[in-house]
C-alpha positions in Angstrom: 6.1 2.9 6.8 8.9 3.9 9.1 11.3 4.5 6.2 8.6 6.6 4.4 8.1 8.8 7.5 11.9 9.2 7.9 12.2 10.0 4.2 9.5 12.6 4.3 10.9 14.2 7.4 14.5 14.3 5.9 13.2 15.8 2.7 11.3 18.4 4.6 14.4 19.2 6.7 16.5 19.4 3.6 14.1 21.8 1.9 14.0 24.0 5.1 17.8 24.0 5.5 18.3 24.8 1.8 15.7 27.7 2.0 17.5 29.0 5.1 21.1 28.2 4.4 21.4 29.3 0.8 20.2 32.9 1.4 22.2 33.0 4.6 25.4 31.9 2.8 24.9 34.6 0.2 24.3 37.1 2.9 27.5 36.1 4.7 29.5 36.5 1.5 28.0 39.9 0.7 28.3 41.1 4.3 31.9 40.0 4.6 33.1 41.8 1.5 31.0 44.9 2.5 32.5 44.9 6.0 36.0 44.7 4.6 35.4 47.6 2.2 34.0 49.6 5.1 37.1 48.8 7.1 39.3 49.9 4.2 37.3 53.1 3.7 37.6 54.0 7.4 41.4 53.4 7.2 41.6 55.6 4.1 39.5 58.4 5.7 41.7 58.2 8.8 44.7 58.6 6.6 43.2 61.5 4.6 42.5 63.4 7.8 46.2 63.3 8.6 47.4 64.6 5.3 48.4 68.3 5.4 47.9 70.5 2.3 51.6 71.4 2.6 52.7 67.8 1.8 53.2 69.0 -1.8 55.9 71.3 -0.6 57.8 68.6 1.3 55.9 68.5 4.6 56.2 65.0 5.9 53.0 62.8 6.0 52.3 60.4 8.9 49.7 57.8 7.8 48.0 55.4 10.1 49.1 51.7 10.1 48.1 49.7 7.1 45.2 47.3 7.3 46.2 43.8 8.2 47.9 42.2 5.2 47.2 45.2 3.1 48.5 48.6 2.0 47.8 52.3 2.8 49.3 55.0 0.6 49.1 58.6 -0.4 49.0 59.5 -4.1 49.5 63.0 -5.4 47.4 64.6 -8.1 49.3 62.8 -10.8 48.4 59.4 -9.2 52.0 58.9 -8.1 52.8 57.2 -4.8 53.9 59.9 -2.4 53.9 58.1 1.0 52.9 54.8 2.5 52.8 51.5 0.6 51.1 50.4 -2.5 51.7 50.3 -6.3 54.0 53.1 -7.6 51.4 54.2 -10.1 47.8 54.7 -9.0 45.3 52.2 -10.4 41.6 52.7 -11.4 40.3 53.4 -7.9 42.9 56.1 -7.5 42.1 57.8 -10.8 38.4 57.6 -10.0 39.0 59.2 -6.6 40.8 62.1 -8.2 37.4 63.2 -9.5 36.4 64.1 -6.0 34.4 61.0 -4.8 35.4 57.9 -2.8 35.7 54.9 -5.0 35.5 51.1 -4.2 36.8 48.5 -6.5 39.2 45.6 -7.2 42.7 45.7 -8.5 45.1 42.8 -9.0 43.2 40.5 -6.6 42.9 43.2 -3.9 39.9 45.0 -2.5 40.7 48.7 -3.0 39.2 51.9 -1.7 40.3 55.4 -2.8 39.4 58.5 -0.8 40.2 62.0 -2.1 42.1 64.5 -0.1 40.4 67.9 -0.5 41.7 71.4 0.2 39.8 74.5 -0.7 37.4 72.4 -2.7 40.2 71.0 -4.8 41.6 67.4 -4.8 45.2 67.5 -3.8 45.7 63.8 -3.5 44.2 60.4 -2.8 44.6 58.0 0.0 44.4 54.4 -1.2 43.7 51.5 1.2 43.8 47.8 0.0 43.7 44.3 1.3 43.9 40.9 -0.3 40.5 39.5 -1.5 41.7 36.0 -0.6 41.6 36.9 3.1 37.9 37.8 2.9 37.3 34.7 0.8 38.9 32.5 3.4 36.7 34.0 6.1 33.7 33.4 3.9 34.7 29.8 3.4 35.1 29.4 7.2 31.7 30.9 7.8 30.2 28.6 5.1 31.9 25.6 6.7 30.4 26.5 10.1 27.0 27.0 8.4 27.3 23.6 6.8 28.2 22.0 10.1 25.2 23.6 11.7 23.0 22.3 8.8 24.5 18.8 9.2 23.7 18.9 12.9 20.2 20.1 12.2 19.7 17.3 9.7 21.0 14.7 12.1 18.6 15.9 14.8 15.8 15.9 12.2 16.6 12.3 11.4 16.7 11.2 15.0 13.4 13.0 15.7 11.9 11.5 12.5 13.0 8.0 13.5 11.4 8.4 16.9 8.2 9.8 15.5 8.2 7.1 12.8 8.5 4.4 15.5 5.7 6.1 17.5 3.5 6.1 14.4 4.4 2.8 13.0 4.3 0.6 16.1 0.5 0.8 16.7 -0.1 0.4 12.9 2.2 -2.7 12.9 0.3 -4.1 15.9 -3.0 -3.4 14.1 -1.6 -5.2 11.0 -0.6 -8.2 13.0 -4.1 -8.2 14.6 -5.7 -8.1 11.2 -3.5 -11.0 10.0 -4.6 -13.0 13.1 -8.2 -12.3 12.2 -7.7 -13.5 8.6 -6.1 -16.7 9.9 -9.3 -17.4 11.8 -8.7 -15.9 15.3 -11.9 -13.9 15.7 -11.2 -13.3 19.4 -8.2 -11.1 18.6 -8.6 -7.4 19.5 -6.4 -4.4 18.6 -4.6 -2.9 21.6 -4.9 0.9 22.4 -2.1 3.2 21.5 -1.0 6.8 22.3 -2.3 8.1 18.9 -5.9 9.3 18.9 -6.6 8.7 15.2 -5.1 5.1 15.3 -7.0 4.4 18.5 -10.2 5.4 16.8 -9.5 3.1 13.9 -8.6 0.3 16.3 -11.9 0.8 18.3 -13.9 0.9 15.1 -12.2 -2.3 13.9 -12.8 -4.0 17.3 -16.5 -3.0 17.2 -16.8 -4.3 13.7 -15.1 -7.5 14.5 -17.3 -8.0 17.6 -20.4 -7.5 15.5 -19.1 -9.8 12.8 -18.2 -12.5 15.4 -21.6 -12.3 16.9 -23.2 -12.6 13.5 -21.1 -15.6 12.6 -21.8 -17.2 15.9 -25.5 -16.8 15.5 -25.4 -18.2 12.0 -23.3 -21.2 13.1 -25.6 -21.8 16.1 -28.6 -21.6 13.8 -27.1 -24.0 11.3 -26.1 -26.4 14.1 -29.4 -26.1 15.9 -31.4 -26.6 12.7 -29.2 -29.5 11.6 -29.6 -31.1 15.1 -33.3 -30.7 15.1 -33.6 -32.1 11.6 -31.3 -35.0 12.1 -33.4 -36.5 14.9 -36.7 -36.7 13.0 -34.9 -37.8 9.8 -33.2 -40.6 11.7 -36.5 -41.7 13.1 -38.1 -41.5 9.7 -35.3 -43.5 8.2 -35.6 -46.2 10.8 -39.3 -46.3 10.3 -38.9 -46.8 6.5 -36.3 -49.4 7.0 -38.6 -51.3 9.4 -41.5 -51.0 7.0 -39.4 -52.4 4.2 -38.4 -55.4 6.4 -42.0 -56.1 7.5 -44.1 -55.1 4.5 -44.3 -57.7 1.7 -46.7 -55.7 -0.5 -45.0 -55.5 -3.9 -46.8 -52.2 -4.7 -45.5 -50.4 -1.6 -41.9 -51.6 -1.6 -40.8 -49.4 -4.5 -42.5 -46.4 -2.8 -40.9 -47.2 0.5 -37.5 -47.7 -1.2 -37.7 -44.4 -3.0 -38.8 -42.6 0.2 -35.9 -44.2 2.2 -33.4 -43.1 -0.5 -34.8 -39.6 -0.4 -34.6 -39.6 3.4 -30.9 -40.7 3.3 -30.1 -38.1 0.7 -31.8 -35.4 2.8 -29.8 -36.6 5.8 -26.6 -36.3 3.9 -27.6 -32.8 2.8 -28.1 -31.7 6.4 -24.7 -33.1 7.2 -23.1 -31.2 4.4 -24.8 -27.9 5.4 -23.6 -28.5 9.0 -20.0 -29.2 7.7 -20.1 -26.1 5.6 -21.3 -23.9 8.5 -18.5 -25.2 10.8 -15.7 -24.7 8.2 -16.0 -20.9 8.4 -15.7 -20.8 4.7 -12.1 -21.9 4.7 -10.9 -24.7 2.4 -10.0 -27.9 4.1 -9.1 -31.4 3.1 -12.1 -33.7 2.6 -11.9 -37.4 2.4 -12.5 -38.9 -1.1 -14.8 -41.6 0.2 -16.8 -42.7 -2.8 -15.9 -43.9 -6.3 -16.7 -41.6 -9.2 -18.7 -44.2 -11.0 -21.0 -44.7 -8.0 -21.6 -41.0 -7.6 -22.5 -40.7 -11.3 -24.8 -43.7 -11.3 -26.6 -42.4 -8.1 -26.9 -39.0 -9.6 -28.4 -40.3 -12.9 -30.8 -42.5 -11.0 -32.1 -39.6 -8.9 -32.6 -37.2 -11.8 -33.5 -39.5 -14.7 -37.2 -39.5 -13.5 -37.7 -35.8 -13.1 -36.1 -35.0 -16.5 -38.1 -37.8 -18.1 -41.3 -36.4 -16.7 -40.5 -33.0 -18.2 -39.8 -34.7 -21.6 -36.1 -34.1 -21.5 -33.0 -36.3 -21.5 -30.2 -36.6 -19.0 -26.8 -38.0 -20.1 -24.0 -38.8 -17.6 -20.6 -40.2 -18.4 -16.9 -39.9 -17.6 -14.4 -39.0 -20.3 -11.2 -40.9 -19.9 -11.7 -41.0 -16.1 -11.6 -44.4 -14.3 -14.9 -45.2 -12.5 -13.0 -46.2 -9.3 -11.4 -42.7 -9.0 -12.2 -41.6 -5.4 -14.1 -38.3 -4.9 -15.7 -36.7 -1.9 -19.1 -38.1 -2.6 -21.3 -36.1 -0.2 -20.2 -32.5 -1.3 -19.9 -33.4 -5.0 -23.3 -35.1 -5.0 -24.9 -32.0 -3.4 -23.3 -29.6 -5.9 -24.4 -31.8 -8.9 -27.9 -32.0 -7.5 -28.1 -28.2 -7.3 -26.7 -27.8 -10.9 -29.0 -30.4 -12.3 -32.0 -28.9 -10.5 -31.0 -25.5 -11.9 -30.8 -27.0 -15.4 -34.2 -28.6 -14.9 -35.9 -25.4 -13.7 -34.2 -22.7 -15.8 -32.6 -24.7 -18.7 -34.0 -26.5 -21.7 -33.3 -29.5 -24.0 -30.9 -32.3 -23.2 -28.8 -32.0 -20.1 -25.3 -33.5 -20.1 -23.0 -34.3 -17.1 -19.5 -35.0 -18.3 -16.4 -35.6 -16.1 -13.0 -34.7 -17.5 -9.5 -35.5 -16.1 -7.2 -32.5 -15.6 -4.4 -34.4 -14.0 -4.5 -32.7 -10.6 -8.3 -32.1 -10.6 -11.6 -33.4 -12.0 -13.8 -31.2 -14.1 -17.6 -31.8 -13.8 -19.3 -30.1 -16.8 -23.1 -29.6 -16.5 -24.6 -28.3 -19.8 -28.0 -27.8 -21.3 -29.5 -26.2 -24.4 -30.7 -23.0 -22.7 -29.0 -19.7 -22.2 -28.1 -17.4 -19.3 -29.3 -13.8 -19.5 -27.9 -11.0 -17.4 -24.5 -10.6 -15.7 -22.9 -14.0 -15.0 -21.4 -12.8 -11.7 -24.9 -12.3 -10.2 -25.8 -16.0 -10.6 -24.0 -17.0 -7.5 -25.3 -14.1 -5.4 -27.7 -15.2 -2.7 -31.2 -13.9 -3.3 -30.7 -13.6 -7.1 -32.9 -15.9 -9.3 -33.0 -16.1 -13.0 -36.7 -16.5 -13.2 -37.7 -14.3 -10.3 -38.8 -17.3 -8.2 -37.3 -19.1 -5.3 -34.8 -17.9 -2.7 -31.7 -17.8 -5.0 -29.7 -19.8 -2.5 -28.9 -22.9 -4.6 -26.0 -21.7 -6.8 -24.6 -19.7 -3.9 -24.6 -22.8 -1.7 -23.0 -24.9 -4.5 -20.2 -22.3 -4.8 -19.6 -22.3 -1.1 -19.5 -26.1 -1.0 -17.0 -26.1 -3.9 -14.8 -23.6 -2.1 -14.9 -25.7 1.1 -13.4 -28.5 -0.9 -10.6 -26.2 -2.2 -12.3 -26.3 -5.6 -14.2 -23.8 -7.8 -17.6 -23.5 -9.4 -18.0 -21.2 -12.4 -20.2 -20.4 -15.4 -18.1 -21.4 -18.4 -20.8 -20.9 -21.1 -23.9 -18.8 -21.5 -25.2 -20.0 -24.9 -25.7 -22.9 -24.4 -25.5 -22.8 -20.6 -22.5 -24.6 -19.1 -21.3 -24.8 -15.5 -18.0 -26.4 -14.5 -17.1 -27.7 -11.1 -13.3 -28.2 -10.4 -12.5 -30.6 -7.6 -8.8 -31.0 -6.8 -7.7 -34.7 -6.5 -4.6 -35.6 -4.5 -2.8 -38.8 -4.2 -3.4 -39.1 -0.4 -7.1 -39.9 -0.8 -8.3 -36.4 -0.1 -9.8 -33.7 -2.3 
């Protein structure tokens, strides 16, 4: 920004100097030549006053001193040099002055002025004054050089002032930029400092107010998630212990399957609460998650949970890994939660056979969940919270699944609309994390 401010100021100064200096330079040139011709005309007039009408009969003529570096001479009616200095034969200005009017012109590189000498309304001679044009040109060049020096000084001052102003403008903006970078890196306590520029101060105050409101909103959301998770974990733990105790003490063969299923559901609900709490504490930033469960175990557990609901709806569920070893470690909790959301979405909004296929992409695993239904409407809205395809529910599921995928450093996207296909990409590293 500093360079742009300096560049704009220098360009403005150059335009201003050019608009002022060019006409001034032309005026200096025109004025210099006009002044020199005026000087020559005054010298010629002074000489014409001293010329007596009797000079034609031999009366001596006393002319004033010649202009510096020039000539002053008297020419008779035949344009012959009679007294003073100058060319022996009169030039064009001399011939022009013989008509009765003063003439200004150039001759042989000299500025020349011819003034007629009148007697009884007759021209009896011409006084010619001349000086080298180079002397005037040299003075013009000197004046232009001085003008150029002044312009250079003006530009130098403009650059210094522009640099100072650029520093004054850029420093608070650079501080605000550093503050914004600190906020993007997770420091929500950073605040922009005030400056001496009212407009930038207004932006900084507005930004600080917005950041304060956002921090309070995030704090309340994290507190709510933490409080809700804490309040849910306590009764869930008690319920889990009760079910485990019931399984140990109850020998009724009819109740054991029900208790076993209830215990599994309770454990899964407990894991769900833990994942929601982990997501709320991650602030939406990807972080390394331990790959703590084999892929085969995750797929078998997922198929066991969802085989019954799909069978009751008269639909099939197929789960298998394509060229992926079953002992490949994956972050079991988050992946299981995302797959549960995708399969539930396929059960509610999809149709036909549902397939869960895992593919190996070298540095990532791709989990494809497809069914025989179709997606209507803009695909980008599917992951917006509050949007539901059928107009029912809260529309949180796919948004939560996307956030869980991002928290793993992965990505969840719709890869097909007819038939419906969702793909979850989970990065797999060699250090046991995903």
